[in-house]
DRENDO-1510 file (C-alpha; in Angstrom, 1 decimal, always signed):
<recs>
REC; n; res; u; v; w
REC; 1; MET; +20.3; -25.7; -8.0 .
REC; 2; LYS; +18.4; -23.0; -9.9 .
REC; 3; LEU; +15.7; -21.3; -7.8 .
REC; 4; SER; +12.3; -20.8; -9.4 .
REC; 5; ALA; +10.0; -17.7; -9.1 .
REC; 6; ALA; +6.4; -17.8; -8.1 .
REC; 7; HIS; +6.0; -14.2; -9.2 .
REC; 8; SER; +8.6; -11.7; -10.6 .
REC; 9; THR; +8.4; -8.0; -10.8 .
REC; 10; ILE; +9.7; -6.9; -14.2 .
REC; 11; SER; +11.7; -3.7; -14.2 .
REC; 12; PRO; +10.2; -0.6; -15.9 .
REC; 13; SER; +13.3; -0.3; -18.0 .
REC; 14; SER; +12.7; -3.8; -19.4 .
REC; 15; ILE; +9.1; -2.9; -20.2 .
REC; 16; ALA; +10.2; +0.3; -21.9 .
REC; 17; ALA; +12.7; -1.7; -24.0 .
REC; 18; VAL; +10.0; -4.0; -25.2 .
REC; 19; LEU; +7.8; -1.1; -26.2 .
REC; 20; ASP; +10.6; +0.7; -27.9 .
REC; 21; GLN; +11.2; -2.4; -30.0 .
REC; 22; ARG; +7.6; -3.2; -30.8 .
REC; 23; TYR; +5.5; +0.0; -30.8 .
REC; 24; GLU; +5.2; +3.2; -32.8 .
REC; 25; ILE; +4.8; +5.2; -29.5 .
REC; 26; ALA; +8.6; +4.7; -29.1 .
REC; 27; PRO; +10.9; +6.0; -27.8 .
REC; 28; VAL; +9.3; +5.7; -24.4 .
REC; 29; ALA; +10.1; +8.9; -22.5 .
REC; 30; LYS; +9.0; +7.7; -19.0 .
REC; 31; CYS; +8.0; +4.4; -17.6 .
REC; 32; ARG; +7.2; +3.5; -13.9 .
REC; 33; LEU; +5.6; +0.6; -12.1 .
REC; 34; PHE; +2.1; +1.8; -11.3 .
REC; 35; HIS; +0.5; -1.2; -9.5 .
REC; 36; ARG; +1.6; -4.7; -8.5 .
REC; 37; GLY; -1.3; -7.1; -7.9 .
REC; 38; PHE; -3.3; -9.7; -9.8 .
REC; 39; ASN; -1.7; -8.0; -12.8 .
REC; 40; ASP; +1.3; -5.6; -12.9 .
REC; 41; THR; +0.7; -2.3; -14.6 .
REC; 42; TYR; +3.1; +0.4; -15.8 .
REC; 43; GLU; +2.4; +4.0; -16.5 .
REC; 44; LEU; +4.4; +5.4; -19.4 .
REC; 45; GLU; +4.7; +8.4; -21.7 .
REC; 46; GLY; +5.4; +8.0; -25.4 .
REC; 47; ALA; +7.4; +10.1; -27.8 .
REC; 48; ASP; +4.1; +11.8; -28.8 .
REC; 49; GLY; +3.7; +13.1; -25.2 .
REC; 50; ARG; +0.6; +11.0; -24.6 .
REC; 51; ARG; +0.3; +8.7; -21.6 .
REC; 52; TYR; -0.4; +4.9; -21.8 .
REC; 53; MET; -0.8; +2.0; -19.5 .
REC; 54; ALA; +1.1; -1.3; -20.1 .
REC; 55; ARG; -0.3; -4.3; -18.4 .
REC; 56; LEU; +1.8; -7.5; -17.8 .
REC; 57; SER; -0.7; -10.2; -16.9 .
REC; 58; ASN; +0.1; -12.5; -14.0 .
REC; 59; ARG; -0.3; -16.2; -13.9 .
REC; 60; ARG; -3.6; -16.9; -12.1 .
REC; 61; PHE; -5.5; -20.1; -11.2 .
REC; 62; ARG; -7.9; -19.7; -14.1 .
REC; 63; GLY; -5.2; -20.1; -16.7 .
REC; 64; PRO; -3.8; -17.7; -19.4 .
REC; 65; ALA; -5.0; -14.1; -19.6 .
REC; 66; ASN; -8.1; -13.7; -21.8 .
REC; 67; VAL; -6.5; -11.0; -23.9 .
REC; 68; ASP; -7.8; -12.0; -27.4 .
REC; 69; TYR; -11.4; -11.7; -26.1 .
REC; 70; GLU; -10.7; -8.6; -23.9 .
REC; 71; THR; -8.9; -6.5; -26.5 .
REC; 72; ALA; -11.5; -7.3; -29.2 .
REC; 73; LEU; -14.4; -6.4; -26.8 .
REC; 74; LEU; -12.7; -3.1; -26.0 .
REC; 75; MET; -12.4; -2.2; -29.6 .
REC; 76; HIS; -16.1; -3.1; -30.1 .
REC; 77; LEU; -17.1; -0.9; -27.2 .
REC; 78; HIS; -14.9; +1.9; -28.4 .
REC; 79; ARG; -16.7; +1.8; -31.8 .
REC; 80; ALA; -20.0; +1.8; -30.0 .
REC; 81; GLY; -19.1; +5.2; -28.5 .
REC; 82; ILE; -18.3; +4.0; -24.9 .
REC; 83; VAL; -15.2; +5.5; -23.3 .
REC; 84; VAL; -12.7; +2.8; -22.6 .
REC; 85; GLY; -8.9; +2.4; -22.4 .
REC; 86; VAL; -8.4; +1.6; -26.0 .
REC; 87; PRO; -5.8; -1.1; -26.7 .
REC; 88; VAL; -2.8; +0.0; -28.8 .
REC; 89; SER; -1.6; -2.2; -31.6 .
REC; 90; ASP; +2.1; -2.8; -32.1 .
REC; 91; ARG; +4.0; -2.4; -35.4 .
REC; 92; GLU; +2.6; -5.8; -36.6 .
REC; 93; GLY; -0.9; -4.9; -35.8 .
REC; 94; ARG; -1.2; -7.1; -32.7 .
REC; 95; LEU; -3.0; -6.0; -29.6 .
REC; 96; TRP; -0.9; -8.1; -27.2 .
REC; 97; SER; +2.2; -10.3; -27.1 .
REC; 98; PRO; +3.6; -13.1; -24.9 .
REC; 99; HIS; +6.9; -12.6; -23.1 .
REC; 100; ASP; +9.0; -14.9; -21.1 .
REC; 101; ALA; +9.3; -14.1; -17.4 .
REC; 102; PRO; +11.2; -16.1; -14.7 .
REC; 103; GLU; +8.0; -17.9; -13.7 .
REC; 104; GLY; +6.8; -18.5; -17.3 .
REC; 105; PRO; +5.1; -16.7; -20.1 .
REC; 106; ARG; +3.1; -13.6; -19.4 .
REC; 107; GLU; +0.9; -11.5; -21.7 .
REC; 108; LEU; +1.7; -7.8; -22.4 .
REC; 109; ALA; -0.8; -5.3; -23.7 .
REC; 110; VAL; -0.8; -1.5; -23.9 .
REC; 111; PHE; -3.8; +0.8; -23.5 .
REC; 112; GLU; -4.5; +4.5; -23.9 .
REC; 113; ARG; -4.5; +6.0; -20.4 .
REC; 114; LEU; -7.8; +7.5; -19.3 .
REC; 115; ASP; -8.0; +10.8; -17.3 .
REC; 116; GLY; -10.6; +12.0; -14.8 .
REC; 117; ARG; -11.5; +11.8; -11.2 .
REC; 118; GLY; -12.0; +8.8; -9.0 .
REC; 119; LEU; -15.5; +7.8; -8.3 .
REC; 120; LEU; -16.0; +7.6; -4.6 .
REC; 121; ALA; -13.3; +10.0; -3.3 .
REC; 122; ALA; -15.9; +12.2; -1.6 .
REC; 123; VAL; -17.4; +9.3; +0.3 .
REC; 124; ARG; -14.0; +8.3; +1.6 .
REC; 125; ARG; -13.4; +11.9; +2.7 .
REC; 126; ALA; -16.7; +12.8; +4.3 .
REC; 127; GLY; -18.4; +9.4; +4.9 .
REC; 128; LYS; -21.3; +10.3; +2.7 .
REC; 129; ALA; -22.0; +11.2; -1.0 .
REC; 130; ASP; -22.2; +14.8; -2.1 .
REC; 131; ALA; -24.1; +15.9; -5.2 .
REC; 132; GLN; -21.1; +15.4; -7.5 .
REC; 133; THR; -20.5; +11.9; -6.3 .
REC; 134; LEU; -24.2; +10.9; -6.8 .
REC; 135; ALA; -24.0; +12.3; -10.4 .
REC; 136; ASP; -20.8; +10.3; -11.0 .
REC; 137; VAL; -22.4; +7.1; -9.6 .
REC; 138; ALA; -25.3; +7.7; -12.0 .
REC; 139; ALA; -22.8; +7.9; -14.9 .
REC; 140; LEU; -21.3; +4.6; -13.7 .
REC; 141; GLY; -24.8; +3.0; -13.8 .
REC; 142; GLU; -25.6; +4.4; -17.2 .
REC; 143; GLY; -22.2; +3.4; -18.6 .
REC; 144; LEU; -22.5; -0.2; -17.4 .
REC; 145; ALA; -25.9; -0.5; -19.0 .
REC; 146; ARG; -24.5; +0.7; -22.3 .
REC; 147; ILE; -21.7; -1.8; -22.1 .
REC; 148; HIS; -24.2; -4.6; -21.5 .
REC; 149; MET; -26.3; -3.4; -24.4 .
REC; 150; ALA; -23.3; -3.0; -26.8 .
REC; 151; GLY; -22.2; -6.5; -25.8 .
REC; 152; GLU; -25.3; -7.9; -27.5 .
REC; 153; SER; -23.8; -7.2; -30.9 .
REC; 154; PHE; -20.2; -8.4; -30.1 .
REC; 155; ASP; -19.1; -11.1; -32.4 .
REC; 156; GLY; -15.4; -11.3; -31.7 .
REC; 157; PRO; -13.0; -14.0; -30.5 .
REC; 158; PRO; -14.5; -16.4; -28.0 .
REC; 159; SER; -13.7; -15.9; -24.3 .
REC; 160; LEU; -11.6; -18.5; -22.5 .
REC; 161; TYR; -13.8; -18.2; -19.5 .
REC; 162; ARG; -17.4; -17.7; -18.5 .
REC; 163; LEU; -18.5; -15.9; -15.4 .
REC; 164; GLU; -20.6; -18.8; -14.1 .
REC; 165; ARG; -20.4; -21.5; -11.5 .
REC; 166; SER; -17.2; -23.2; -12.6 .
REC; 167; MET; -15.3; -20.0; -12.6 .
REC; 168; MET; -16.9; -18.2; -9.7 .
REC; 169; VAL; -17.4; -21.1; -7.2 .
REC; 170; ASP; -15.7; -24.3; -8.2 .
REC; 171; GLY; -12.4; -22.8; -9.2 .
REC; 172; PRO; -12.0; -20.7; -6.0 .
REC; 173; LEU; -12.9; -23.8; -4.0 .
REC; 174; ASP; -10.1; -25.8; -5.6 .
REC; 175; GLN; -7.6; -23.0; -4.6 .
REC; 176; LEU; -8.8; -22.8; -1.0 .
REC; 177; VAL; -8.7; -26.5; -0.3 .
REC; 178; GLY; -5.3; -26.6; -2.0 .
REC; 179; VAL; -3.8; -24.4; +0.7 .
REC; 180; PHE; -6.0; -25.0; +3.8 .
REC; 181; ASP; -7.0; -28.1; +5.7 .
REC; 182; GLY; -9.0; -28.8; +8.9 .
REC; 183; GLU; -11.6; -26.3; +9.9 .
REC; 184; LEU; -10.9; -23.8; +7.0 .
REC; 185; GLU; -11.1; -26.6; +4.4 .
REC; 186; GLU; -14.5; -27.8; +5.9 .
REC; 187; GLU; -15.7; -24.2; +5.9 .
REC; 188; ALA; -14.7; -23.7; +2.3 .
REC; 189; ARG; -16.4; -26.8; +1.1 .
REC; 190; ALA; -19.6; -26.0; +3.1 .
REC; 191; VAL; -19.7; -22.4; +1.7 .
REC; 192; ALA; -19.1; -23.5; -1.8 .
REC; 193; ALA; -21.8; -26.2; -1.6 .
REC; 194; SER; -24.3; -23.6; -0.4 .
REC; 195; LEU; -23.4; -21.0; -3.0 .
REC; 196; ALA; -23.4; -23.6; -5.8 .
REC; 197; ALA; -26.8; -24.9; -4.9 .
REC; 198; ARG; -28.3; -21.4; -4.8 .
REC; 199; LEU; -26.6; -20.4; -8.1 .
REC; 200; ASP; -27.8; -23.6; -9.8 .
REC; 201; ALA; -31.3; -23.0; -8.6 .
REC; 202; CYS; -31.6; -19.6; -10.4 .
REC; 203; ALA; -29.0; -19.8; -13.2 .
REC; 204; ALA; -31.5; -20.6; -15.9 .
REC; 205; THR; -33.5; -17.5; -15.1 .
REC; 206; LEU; -30.6; -15.0; -15.1 .
REC; 207; SER; -29.8; -12.7; -18.0 .
REC; 208; VAL; -26.5; -13.6; -19.7 .
REC; 209; GLY; -24.3; -11.3; -21.8 .
REC; 210; HIS; -20.8; -9.8; -21.9 .
REC; 211; CYS; -19.7; -8.5; -18.5 .
REC; 212; HIS; -17.0; -6.1; -17.4 .
REC; 213; GLY; -16.3; -8.6; -14.6 .
REC; 214; ASP; -14.8; -6.2; -12.0 .
REC; 215; ASN; -17.2; -3.3; -11.6 .
REC; 216; HIS; -16.1; -2.2; -8.1 .
REC; 217; ALA; -15.9; +1.5; -9.0 .
REC; 218; GLY; -12.1; +1.5; -8.9 .
REC; 219; ASN; -11.8; +0.7; -12.6 .
REC; 220; ASN; -13.2; +4.0; -13.8 .
REC; 221; PHE; -12.3; +7.6; -14.2 .
REC; 222; ILE; -15.1; +10.2; -14.5 .
REC; 223; ALA; -14.7; +13.1; -16.9 .
REC; 224; ASP; -17.1; +15.9; -17.8 .
REC; 225; ALA; -18.6; +16.2; -21.2 .
REC; 226; PRO; -18.7; +19.6; -22.9 .
REC; 227; ASN; -22.2; +20.1; -21.5 .
REC; 228; GLY; -20.9; +19.4; -18.0 .
REC; 229; ALA; -22.5; +16.0; -17.6 .
REC; 230; PRO; -20.2; +13.3; -16.1 .
REC; 231; VAL; -19.2; +10.4; -18.3 .
REC; 232; ALA; -17.6; +7.2; -17.0 .
REC; 233; GLY; -14.5; +5.9; -18.6 .
REC; 234; TRP; -13.7; +2.2; -18.3 .
REC; 235; PHE; -10.6; +0.1; -18.0 .
REC; 236; ASP; -9.3; -3.3; -16.7 .
REC; 237; PHE; -11.6; -5.7; -18.5 .
REC; 238; ASP; -9.2; -8.5; -17.6 .
REC; 239; ASP; -11.8; -10.4; -15.6 .
REC; 240; GLY; -14.5; -9.9; -18.2 .
REC; 241; GLY; -16.3; -12.5; -20.1 .
REC; 242; PRO; -19.7; -13.9; -21.0 .
REC; 243; GLY; -21.8; -14.5; -17.9 .
REC; 244; PHE; -24.5; -13.3; -15.6 .
REC; 245; LEU; -25.1; -9.6; -16.1 .
REC; 246; ALA; -26.4; -9.3; -12.6 .
REC; 247; TYR; -22.9; -10.2; -11.4 .
REC; 248; ASP; -21.6; -6.8; -12.7 .
REC; 249; LEU; -24.4; -5.1; -10.7 .
REC; 250; ALA; -23.7; -7.1; -7.6 .
REC; 251; THR; -20.0; -6.3; -7.7 .
REC; 252; PHE; -20.7; -2.6; -7.3 .
REC; 253; LEU; -23.0; -3.4; -4.3 .
REC; 254; TRP; -20.2; -5.6; -2.9 .
REC; 255; SER; -17.7; -2.7; -3.2 .
REC; 256; LEU; -20.0; -0.5; -1.2 .
REC; 257; LEU; -20.5; -3.1; +1.6 .
REC; 258; LEU; -16.8; -3.8; +1.7 .
REC; 259; ARG; -16.2; -0.2; +2.7 .
REC; 260; THR; -18.2; -0.5; +5.9 .
REC; 261; PRO; -16.5; -1.7; +9.1 .
REC; 262; ALA; -18.4; -5.1; +9.3 .
REC; 263; GLY; -19.8; -5.4; +5.8 .
REC; 264; ASP; -23.2; -4.1; +6.9 .
REC; 265; MET; -25.9; -2.2; +5.0 .
REC; 266; THR; -25.2; +1.1; +6.6 .
REC; 267; GLU; -27.3; +4.2; +5.9 .
REC; 268; GLU; -24.7; +5.6; +3.4 .
REC; 269; ILE; -25.2; +2.7; +1.0 .
REC; 270; PRO; -28.8; +2.8; -0.1 .
REC; 271; PRO; -28.6; +6.4; -1.7 .
REC; 272; LEU; -25.5; +5.3; -3.7 .
REC; 273; TRP; -27.1; +2.0; -4.7 .
REC; 274; ARG; -30.4; +3.6; -5.8 .
REC; 275; THR; -28.6; +6.2; -7.8 .
REC; 276; PHE; -26.5; +3.6; -9.6 .
REC; 277; ILE; -29.3; +1.1; -10.3 .
REC; 278; SER; -31.8; +3.8; -11.3 .
REC; 279; ALA; -29.4; +5.2; -13.9 .
REC; 280; TYR; -28.7; +1.7; -15.1 .
REC; 281; ARG; -32.5; +0.9; -15.5 .
REC; 282; ASP; -33.0; +4.2; -17.4 .
REC; 283; VAL; -31.0; +2.5; -20.2 .
REC; 284; ARG; -31.6; -1.2; -19.7 .
REC; 285; PRO; -34.1; -3.0; -17.6 .
REC; 286; VAL; -33.2; -5.3; -14.8 .
REC; 287; PRO; -35.5; -8.4; -14.8 .
REC; 288; ALA; -36.8; -9.4; -11.4 .
REC; 289; PRO; -34.8; -12.7; -11.2 .
REC; 290; ASP; -31.6; -10.7; -11.8 .
REC; 291; TYR; -32.5; -8.3; -9.0 .
REC; 292; ASP; -33.5; -11.1; -6.6 .
REC; 293; ALA; -30.1; -12.8; -7.2 .
REC; 294; LEU; -28.0; -9.8; -6.3 .
REC; 295; GLY; -27.4; -10.6; -2.6 .
REC; 296; MET; -26.3; -14.1; -3.4 .
REC; 297; LEU; -24.0; -12.8; -6.2 .
REC; 298; VAL; -22.4; -10.5; -3.7 .
REC; 299; ALA; -21.4; -13.5; -1.7 .
REC; 300; VAL; -20.2; -15.3; -4.8 .
REC; 301; ARG; -18.1; -12.3; -5.7 .
REC; 302; HIS; -16.4; -12.4; -2.3 .
REC; 303; PHE; -15.8; -16.2; -2.5 .
REC; 304; TRP; -14.2; -15.7; -5.9 .
REC; 305; ILE; -11.9; -13.0; -4.4 .
REC; 306; MET; -10.9; -15.5; -1.7 .
REC; 307; GLY; -10.0; -18.1; -4.3 .
REC; 308; ASN; -7.8; -15.6; -6.1 .
REC; 309; PHE; -6.0; -14.6; -2.9 .
REC; 310; ALA; -5.5; -18.3; -2.0 .
REC; 311; GLY; -4.0; -18.8; -5.5 .
REC; 312; ARG; -1.5; -16.0; -4.7 .
REC; 313; LEU; -0.2; -17.4; -1.4 .
REC; 314; THR; +2.9; -18.6; -3.0 .
REC; 315; SER; +4.0; -15.0; -3.7 .
REC; 316; THR; +1.9; -12.8; -1.5 .
REC; 317; PRO; +1.5; -13.5; +2.3 .
REC; 318; ILE; -2.1; -13.1; +3.5 .
REC; 319; PRO; -3.0; -13.6; +7.1 .
REC; 320; VAL; -5.1; -16.7; +7.9 .
REC; 321; ASP; -7.4; -14.4; +9.9 .
REC; 322; TRP; -8.3; -12.5; +6.7 .
REC; 323; PHE; -9.7; -15.8; +5.3 .
REC; 324; ARG; -11.6; -16.5; +8.5 .
REC; 325; GLN; -13.2; -13.0; +8.4 .
REC; 326; ALA; -13.9; -13.4; +4.7 .
REC; 327; PHE; -15.9; -16.6; +5.3 .
REC; 328; ASP; -17.9; -14.7; +7.9 .
REC; 329; LEU; -18.7; -12.1; +5.3 .
REC; 330; VAL; -19.7; -14.6; +2.7 .
REC; 331; ARG; -22.1; -16.3; +5.2 .
REC; 332; LYS; -23.5; -12.9; +6.1 .
REC; 333; TRP; -24.0; -11.8; +2.5 .
REC; 334; GLU; -25.6; -15.1; +1.3 .
REC; 335; GLY; -28.9; -13.8; +2.7 .
REC; 336; LEU; -28.5; -10.2; +1.6 .
REC; 337; VAL; -31.4; -8.4; +0.0 .
REC; 338; ALA; -30.4; -5.5; -2.2 .
REC; 339; PRO; -32.1; -2.2; -1.3 .
REC; 340; ALA; -35.4; -1.7; -3.0 .
REC; 341; VAL; -35.8; +0.8; -5.7 .
REC; 342; GLY; -39.1; +2.3; -6.6 .
</recs>
């Protein structure tokens, strides 16, 4: 009997061989596995001495990777002057290609590697933000606003997915009830019903556009412009799509809350949040309904993460206690009010 794979880790040498065959950057001088997660990424150096990132998309509950939309959006943002990890075309002019893996087809794309510093390193070291970190957070807010504005003129391939209720609540619920029963299944259904009702009640009032989809401050590098001003560079638009623009704002707030011991609004968070949202609003307004929905969307974000982790249980062991604690956080954040900004 032939065994099947839920998730395979493809060797760097195999990725390098594909790139040597298909890309002008060949021959690949170095290639190493950089990160294994919802997608697998490889860091590589081409014959030209430049560094690139190759991403092999994993099979996820939503379906195929959204690479036609993602790579076209990245090219659009690049032309608009936004710093992004630009997709690299192969010798046939294609920005991605499918490849057979033991578990089934997976999509491979190559991107120019961005350089710079991580966004919140000073907060992790000292427990609070220094002046440089606040300036970098402002660059993040400004950059996100520019992405949202540039998205208004995007007319590329349609997205396979929309960042709305079916993707953010209904899909994760299906994953959770597929692996849990009893108390955890009941909790999943109750939480999903509450989030869906609240989302349905305000959906018609929320601004819709093209979202990054994963704005948690870890998908950026910050570099300094010639005048010394920090500029945010953006990568990993894999979870992007048309949807509620406030979700991108809420995801940053979620990432700040997630760094605290109990997901509480500690004193370190408001200065970072106000810096981020003020810089965003200097470029693009945030309508009152969008701002009012931020707390609820923080909870939606965490429920979505839970669904993604539930969908990975066939290949990644995750303790049941993590899901219990995650339900507690979703319940706590449902009533969250984002810090006020003058």
